[in-house]
C-alpha positions in Angstrom: 0.2 0.1 -0.2 1.3 3.4 -1.1 1.7 6.2 0.9 -1.1 9.4 -0.3 0.3 12.0 -2.2 -2.0 15.0 -1.9 -1.0 18.4 -3.8 -2.4 21.8 -2.5 -2.1 24.1 -5.1 -2.8 28.1 -4.6 -2.9 31.3 -7.1 -0.9 34.0 -5.8 -2.8 37.1 -4.7 -5.0 35.8 -7.6 -7.3 39.1 -8.5 -4.0 41.2 -8.3 -2.4 39.2 -10.4 -5.0 38.9 -12.9 -4.9 42.6 -12.6 -1.1 43.1 -13.2 -1.8 40.8 -16.2 -4.2 43.0 -17.8 -2.1 46.2 -17.0 1.5 45.6 -16.6 1.8 49.2 -15.1 0.5 47.6 -11.9 3.3 45.3 -11.4 5.4 45.6 -8.1 3.0 48.8 -7.0 0.7 48.4 -3.7 -2.8 47.2 -5.1 -5.7 47.3 -3.1 -9.6 45.7 -4.9 -12.3 46.2 -3.2 -15.2 48.3 -2.3 -14.1 51.9 -3.6 -15.9 53.9 -1.0 -15.2 55.0 2.1 -17.3 52.1 4.2 -15.7 49.7 1.2 -13.7 46.6 2.3 -10.4 45.2 0.8 -11.1 42.3 -1.0 -7.5 41.3 -2.2 -4.2 43.2 -1.7 -0.9 43.1 -3.6 2.2 41.8 -1.6 4.1 45.2 -1.9 0.6 46.8 0.2 0.8 43.9 2.6 4.1 45.1 4.0 2.3 48.1 5.2 -0.3 45.7 7.4 -2.5 45.8 4.9 -4.6 42.3 4.6 -8.2 41.1 3.0 -11.4 42.2 5.0 -9.7 45.4 6.4 -12.0 48.4 6.0 -10.9 50.3 3.0 -10.4 53.4 4.7 -8.0 52.0 7.1 -5.7 50.3 4.1 -5.4 53.7 2.6 -4.3 55.2 6.3 -1.5 52.5 6.2 -0.6 52.7 2.5 -2.1 56.3 1.4 -0.3 55.7 -2.1 -1.9 52.5 -3.0 -3.8 52.2 -6.2 -7.5 50.9 -5.7 -8.9 49.1 -8.1 -12.9 48.3 -7.9 -12.2 44.7 -9.5 -13.8 42.1 -12.2 -15.2 39.0 -10.8 -16.1 38.2 -14.8 -12.5 38.6 -15.4 -11.4 36.8 -12.3 -14.2 33.7 -13.3 -12.2 33.6 -16.6 -8.9 32.9 -15.3 -10.3 30.8 -12.9 -11.7 28.4 -15.5 -8.5 28.5 -17.8 -6.4 27.3 -14.6 -8.9 24.7 -13.9 -8.7 23.6 -17.3 -5.2 22.7 -17.4 -5.2 21.0 -13.9 -8.5 19.2 -15.4 -6.5 17.8 -18.4 -3.7 16.8 -16.2 -4.6 15.5 -13.2 -6.6 12.3 -12.3 -8.4 13.4 -9.3 -8.9 17.5 -8.5 -11.2 19.2 -6.0 -11.8 22.9 -6.7 -12.3 24.6 -3.4 -12.3 28.0 -4.2 -12.0 30.3 -7.2 -8.2 30.1 -6.8 -7.2 26.9 -4.5 -7.4 23.4 -5.6 -6.6 20.1 -4.0 -5.2 17.0 -5.9 -5.1 13.3 -5.4 -2.0 12.1 -7.2 -1.6 8.7 -5.3 1.0 6.2 -6.5 2.3 8.5 -9.1 5.9 8.4 -7.6 5.7 5.0 -8.8 5.7 5.9 -12.2 7.2 9.4 -12.3 7.6 11.2 -9.1 5.2 13.1 -7.3 6.9 16.4 -6.9 8.6 16.7 -10.6 5.1 15.9 -11.8 3.5 18.9 -9.4 6.8 21.3 -10.7 5.7 20.1 -14.1 2.1 21.3 -13.7 2.6 24.3 -12.3 5.0 25.7 -15.0 2.6 24.5 -17.5 -0.2 26.8 -15.5 2.2 29.7 -15.6 3.1 29.5 -19.2 -0.7 28.7 -20.3 -2.7 31.6 -18.1 0.6 33.9 -17.1 -0.4 33.4 -13.3 1.9 32.8 -10.7 0.9 29.9 -8.2 2.3 28.0 -5.0 1.9 24.6 -4.1 2.7 22.2 -1.2 3.1 18.4 -1.5 2.2 16.2 1.9 0.2 13.1 2.8 -3.0 14.7 3.0 -4.7 18.4 2.8 -4.1 20.0 6.0 -0.4 19.2 6.0 0.2 20.2 2.1 -2.5 23.3 2.7 -0.4 24.4 5.2 3.1 24.1 3.1 1.2 25.9 0.5 0.6 28.7 3.0 4.9 28.5 4.1 5.9 28.4 0.1 4.0 31.6 -1.0 4.7 33.6 -3.0 5.4 31.9 -6.2 7.0 28.8 -4.5 6.9 24.9 -3.4 7.2 22.8 -0.6 7.5 19.2 0.0 7.0 17.8 3.3 8.2 14.1 3.2 6.4 11.0 4.5 6.8 11.0 8.7 7.9 14.2 8.7 4.6 15.9 8.8 4.4 16.8 12.7 7.7 18.4 12.5 7.1 20.9 10.1 3.9 21.6 11.8 5.5 21.7 15.3 6.9 25.4 15.2 4.5 27.3 13.6 1.8 29.7 15.5 -1.7 28.4 15.9 -3.2 31.0 13.6 -1.3 28.9 10.7 -3.9 25.9 11.1 -6.9 26.3 8.9 -10.1 26.7 10.1 -9.0 28.5 13.5 -10.4 31.9 13.3 -10.3 34.8 15.8 -12.3 33.4 18.3 -10.3 30.2 18.6 -7.2 31.9 18.5 -7.9 34.1 21.5 -9.0 31.5 23.7 -6.0 29.3 22.8 -3.7 32.3 23.5 -5.3 32.8 26.7 -4.5 29.7 27.7 -0.8 30.4 26.7 -1.0 28.4 23.7 0.9 29.8 20.8 2.4 27.3 18.3 1.2 24.0 17.3 3.8 21.9 19.3 2.2 22.9 22.5 -1.3 22.3 21.2 -0.3 18.9 20.3 0.5 17.7 23.5 -3.2 18.7 25.3 -5.1 16.2 25.9 -8.0 16.0 23.6 -10.6 15.7 26.3 -9.4 18.7 27.7 -9.6 20.6 24.1 -13.3 18.9 23.9 -14.3 20.3 27.2 -12.9 24.2 26.2 -14.3 23.7 22.4 -16.8 21.2 22.4 -16.5 19.1 19.0 -14.1 21.4 17.2 -11.6 20.2 20.3 -11.0 17.0 18.8 -10.4 18.5 15.3 -8.4 20.7 16.9 -5.9 17.7 18.2 -6.0 16.1 15.2 -4.7 18.9 13.3 -2.2 19.9 15.7 -0.8 16.0 15.6 -0.7 16.4 11.4 -4.1 14.0 11.1 -6.5 14.2 8.4 -8.2 11.6 6.5 -10.1 13.8 4.2 -10.5 12.6 0.9 -10.1 14.9 -2.2 -13.7 15.3 -3.6 -13.7 15.0 -7.6 -14.9 17.9 -8.8 -18.1 18.7 -10.6 -19.5 22.3 -11.5 -22.4 22.7 -9.9 -24.7 24.7 -12.6 -27.9 26.2 -10.5 -29.9 26.2 -7.2 -33.7 27.2 -6.8 -36.7 27.0 -5.0 -40.0 27.6 -5.6 -43.7 26.8 -3.6 -46.9 26.3 -4.9 -49.9 27.6 -3.4 -52.7 25.5 -1.8 -55.1 28.0 -2.8 -54.0 30.6 -5.9 -53.5 34.0 -4.5 -53.3 37.5 -5.5 -51.9 38.8 -2.0 -49.0 40.7 -3.0 -47.5 41.1 -0.1 -47.3 37.7 1.1 -45.7 36.9 -2.5 -43.0 39.7 -1.9 -42.3 38.3 1.5 -42.1 34.5 0.2 -39.7 35.7 -2.5 -37.7 36.9 0.0 -37.5 33.9 2.2 -36.6 31.7 -0.6 -34.0 34.5 -1.7 -32.1 34.4 1.7 -32.2 30.8 2.1 -30.8 30.5 -1.5 -28.0 33.3 -0.7 -26.9 31.4 2.3 -26.5 27.8 0.4 -24.3 30.0 -1.9 -22.2 31.3 0.7 -22.1 27.7 2.8 -21.0 26.2 -0.6 -18.5 28.9 -1.3 -20.3 30.2 -4.5 -21.7 33.1 -6.3 -24.2 33.4 -8.7 -24.1 35.5 -12.0 -28.0 35.2 -13.4 -31.0 35.4 -11.3 -34.8 34.2 -12.7 -37.8 34.4 -11.4 -40.6 32.3 -12.3 -44.5 32.8 -11.9 -47.5 30.4 -12.5 -50.6 31.5 -12.9 -54.3 30.0 -12.2 -54.6 29.0 -15.8 -51.0 27.2 -15.9 -49.4 29.5 -18.1 -45.9 29.8 -16.5 -43.6 33.0 -17.3 -40.1 33.7 -16.6 -37.9 36.3 -16.3 -34.0 36.3 -15.9 -31.4 38.8 -15.8 -27.6 38.7 -15.8 -25.5 40.6 -12.6 -22.4 40.3 -11.4 -21.1 37.6 -9.5 -22.8 37.8 -6.0 -23.7 35.8 -2.9 -24.8 39.0 -1.2 -28.8 39.0 0.1 -29.4 42.8 -0.5 -28.3 42.4 -4.2 -30.3 39.3 -4.8 -33.2 40.4 -3.0 -33.2 43.6 -4.7 -33.4 42.0 -8.3 -35.6 39.3 -7.6 -38.4 41.8 -6.4 -37.5 43.7 -9.2 -38.4 40.9 -12.0 -41.3 39.7 -10.0 -42.8 43.1 -10.0 -42.5 42.8 -14.1 -43.6 39.9 -14.3 -46.6 39.8 -11.9 -50.4 40.7 -13.6 -52.4 42.2 -10.9 -55.7 41.0 -12.5 -54.9 37.0 -12.7 -54.4 34.9 -9.5 -51.0 32.8 -9.1 -50.8 29.4 -8.4 -46.8 29.2 -8.1 -43.5 31.4 -7.6 -39.9 30.7 -7.8 -36.6 31.9 -7.8 -33.5 30.4 -9.5 -29.7 31.5 -9.2 -27.3 30.3 -12.2 -24.0 30.7 -13.8 -22.8 29.6 -10.6 -18.6 29.9 -10.1 -16.7 29.0 -7.3 -15.5 31.7 -4.8 -13.8 31.2 -1.7 -15.1 35.3 -1.1 -18.9 34.5 0.3 -19.4 37.8 0.9 -19.5 40.4 -1.9 -16.1 42.8 -0.8 -16.8 45.1 -3.5 -19.9 46.4 -2.6 -20.5 45.6 1.2 -20.1 48.1 4.2 -18.2 46.6 7.1 -21.5 46.3 8.8 -23.6 44.4 6.2 -20.6 42.0 6.4 -20.6 41.3 10.1 -24.4 41.1 9.9 -24.1 38.2 7.1 -21.4 36.9 9.2 -23.3 36.7 12.3 -26.5 35.5 10.5 -24.4 32.8 9.1 -22.7 31.4 12.0 -26.6 30.7 13.5 -27.8 28.9 10.6 -24.9 26.8 10.4 -25.3 25.9 14.4 -29.1 25.9 14.3 -30.4 25.3 10.6 -30.8 27.5 8.1 -34.5 28.7 9.3 -33.1 29.6 12.8 -32.7 33.3 11.9 -34.2 35.3 9.0 -34.9 39.0 8.2 -38.5 40.3 9.7 -39.6 41.1 5.9 -39.4 37.7 5.1 -42.2 36.4 7.8 
């Protein structure tokens, strides 16, 4: 039985790299991509900007205080999706099994390739081909599991590679900060720091039961990650084309308020599904079926998003265009299509800090207690 060989690949500062391909004048400059208003948020930034302390999800106002000479761009999801598709095609042509984790991140299972070619050599050649065919810089980590490979990629950036040989996974992780463990957010990091746990080595020695007492079910996962244990498989990638919800009424209706509220609720739940699945939509459709069974659909292309406010605005507008007040309605529905993978679960180009925090808190409650645990008052 051969060791697993899992390759993790991540495009470097993806949005920034695409903008530099489109305009070489941005190369080597501090570049910020995101909302351009005072209340906007940084979606991505160049390594030149990071040297000033700028990072993604930071308020644009603060980023410009840290780096006042930075160039600010609105961002273009259509371009980013196009380049992401090109990289995906190169990987799909070469890889036996791959998983697209986000718009700029991939896992590949290349177990057994050492027998014929050499996993590291094969990975280097794939990386070179991606850069040659797309012009984009990409880093990778190679190890026996997804966790260690992902951390390895982080240590290899920017534009580098890292191989962690079988048997030295714990040794590789040990000196790193606990914040480098995937899934360790601000609250967990804060609590670990309070416990005096700052590096992965210290975390690996804490008994699992103690971690479970402090962090619940997440505690066992923390212990396994600190000990370089990750059995999760590479899930073969299949692009989801669309998602939808619809409701057939028990009695045909003309109650406009009820139907609009129902559309808001359906849109709210679909938007949560998008963010939870790390996807964005570029096409919205609203369907109406009248009492005589005639069915009409109206759709609209929009910039890629997973934001409730943007989506509900378009859904209600399409419904108003379709609705004939003289006829009873039997069914209404909402459909999102043109889906792309995207780790940016919120519209960082449009949202304010307040909207982002609200969505995060709502999604946190839904993940813990179910999709119907919290909703907007308008959807009641």
